[in-house]
N, C-alpha and C positions, 0 to 999 in steps of 0.2 A: 393552544396549550392543552395537553392531555391530562386528565385526572381519572385514571383507571377506566371506568365505563363512560366517562364524560369526555367530550371534545368541545372546547370553546374556541371559536374563531372570532378574534377581534375584528371589528369593522363591518361585520354583517348585520349586527343588531347591538343595541345597548343592553348590557347586563345589569341586573339588579342585585345588590348585596344587602341582605337584611341584617340589621344590627341586633345583637343579643348581648346586652350588658348584664353580667352576673355580679353587679356591684350594688352596695347599699347607698352610694353617693354620686352616681352619674347625674349630669345636669338635667336630663329629660326623664329618664325612667329608672332612676336609682331606687333600689329596693323592690322593684316590681317582679323581678325574676330571680330572686336569690335562692329559692328552693329548686332542686334538680327537676322535680316533676313540672313545676310551672315554667321553667326555662325550656325544657324539651317540648312542652305543649305549645309554647309561643313560637319556637323554631319551626315546628311542624305546621303551624298556622301560616307563618310567613312563606314557607315553601308552597303551601297550597294556594297562596295568593299571588304567586309568581316570582318568588325569590330564586335566583340562579345559584346563590351561595349564601352562607351564613357566616358572619364575622363575630367571633366569640371573644369578649373581653372580660378579664377578671379584676382589672384595676382601673379606676376612674382616671381620666386625664383632664378633667375640667379644671379651670383656674382655682387654685386654693385647695386642691384635693389632698387627702391624707395618703402618704405613701404606705404601701404594705410590703411585706417581704415575699420572697419567691415561694416559700412554703404555703403561705395563705393564698397566693394567686393560684398555685397548683390545686389547692384544696377546692377552690371555687370552680375551676374550669375543667379539670380532668374527668370528674364524674359525668358532667354534661356531655363532653366529647364522646365518652364511651357509650352513653345511652343513644346519642344521635347516630353513632356508627352502627349500633345494633338495630335501630328502628328505622333508619332512613339510608339512602345512598347519596345524601347531599354533599356538595362540595363545601368543606369547612375551612375557615380562615381563623388564625389565632392572632389577636391584637395584643401584642406584648412588646416590652422593651428589654426583656431578659432572654439571653441565649438558653439558659437552663430550662426555662418555661417553654420556650419554642421547641426545643428538642423533645421534651417529654410529650408535648402536644402532638408533634409530628409522629412520634413513636406510637401514639394512640389513634392515629388516623387522620390528623389534620393535613390539609393539602397546601395551604398558603400561609406564609408568614407576613404579617402586616406590622411594620415598625414605624411608629410616629416620629422617630428620630433618624430614619433613613440610614441605619447602620453606623451613624456617627457618634453614638453614645456607647453602645456595646457592639464592637466589631465582631464579637463571637457569634452574633446572629447571622452574619454573612457566611461564616464557616459552617454553621448548622444548615443553612439553606443549600450551600454547595454540597455538603455531605449527603443530603437526602434528595437532591435534585428538586428542591421546592421552589415554586414561583414566589416572588416577593413583591410587596407593595412598599415603596420607599417614599416617605412623606417628608416635606419640608417642615422644619420647626425652628424656633428661635426663642431665647429666654426673654427677649423684650421685643418691642415693635419699632425699634429705631433702625432705619436704613440709610446708608450714606449716600447712595445714588439712586438709580432706578431700581425700585423694589423687585420688579419682575426679573430683571437681569440678575439680581442677587439670589432670588429663589432658584432661577435656572442654574446658576453656578453651584449652589448647594446640592441640587438634585443630581447634577452631573458628577459631583464629587461622590455622592452616594452610589451612583452607577459605577464609578471607578473602583470603589471599595468592594462592591458586590462582584464585579468581574475579576478583580485581582484575587478574591477568595475562591473563585471558581464557579460562580453563578453564571449560567448561560444567559446570553443577552436576550434571547427570546422569552425568558422567564421573568423579565423585569417590568414592573408596572410603576408609574409615577403618580404621586398625589401632591398637589400644590399646598396642602395643609391649611385649608380655611379654618380660621378660629385659633390658630396656633402662631404666636408671635406676630399677630396682626390685629389692628383695631378694626372696628366694624366698618369704617370707611375704607381701610386698606383691603378688607375682604371683598368689598364691592369692586375695587380696582382689579383684584385677581379674577373675580367672576367675569369681568368685562374683557379680560385678556387671556382667557384659558387657551385660546388657539396657539399662543406663543409657547405654552407648556407642551401642547400636543405636537408642535413643530420640532421638539427635541427628538422625535422619532420613536417614542415608546407609547404603549397604551396608557391612558390616563384614568385614574379613579377620582371621582368628585365626592367629597364628604361634606356637604353643606347642610345636611338634615337638621332642622330645628335650631340652627346655630344663632348666636346672639345678634348677628347682623340682621337676620330676619325679624327677631324680636324687637330690635330697635326701630325698624321700619314700621312694623305692624302694631307695636306696643301691646304684645300679648305674651303669655307665659309659654314655655317650651312645647307643651302638648297641644297648643293651639296654633302651631306654626306650620302645619302640614301643607296648607295652600301655598305659603311662601316657599316651602321646600320644593313643591312641584314646579314653581317658576324657575328655581335654580336648576332643577333636573332638565327642564326643557331647554333653557339657555345653554347648559353644558353640552347637550347633545348637538345643538346647532353649531357649537364650536369644536366638535369632534371627540367629546368625552366618551370613553368606552364602558365605564362602570359607574353607576350611582349608588352610593352607600346611604341607606335610608332607614328610618324607624317605621314609617307607615308604608308597608310594601304594596298593598293593594292599590292605593291611590296613585302611587308613583309608577307602578308597573303599567297601569292603564294609560297614564300620561306618556310614559316611555313608548308604549306601543303605537300610540297615535303620532307622536313626534317622529319616531322611526319611519312610519309610513310616509310622512311628508318629506323628511330630510334625506333618508336613505332609500326611499322608494320601495320600502319593504313592508308588506302587510303581515 
């Protein structure tokens, strides 16, 4: 995939996506980066620690979160996007479920659209991505954690429907990335099943993003609060790479980037 001065080849090494939450209520770092200056400072820090891209979110998606309108979401994200475009040449991703937010973000320099509903809530996102030739991350999601048969098969069916929507709108196949949606419509136990069967998602034939960072399944195992879950997150990053994951989306970039580099040297034979 090409991003102006950037060229990312999936399969050569695992990419690290740094999480930048501009929200007061995210489960791990809510309220930490609500000012533009602090947000930009943190993004620059993540880039210096090895982030290949920054994922910017203006609305929390944690269980029980309070919904905001598009105007508020734009108020949070656009000033940060503009500053990062001025001060860095970073690859930027917008984490949003709204087509109007995605389009405004792309107009201001964002490269990737990351939709936690895989274009199945707001199909307008697919049209925005097609219009601007934007790479997309399509995530599996569900309102509950009830699955009729094999959960992984249901996740795969959802993701392929998202792919169909994207391609029908005009998104090029080579710009599609899949995310199994850890923590969304899944219990902690179900998340562990997904982690153990990531290769089946990879076998769909698209790059895979893993977003396990500080999730509740890690907290349940370790019995620690979100900011103390980085060691557990590293374990998920390593296991993901072993199963072919292409991008890890993380809060603690430095620790995960180091683990990724070592794992890549072993698994991909690349130092």
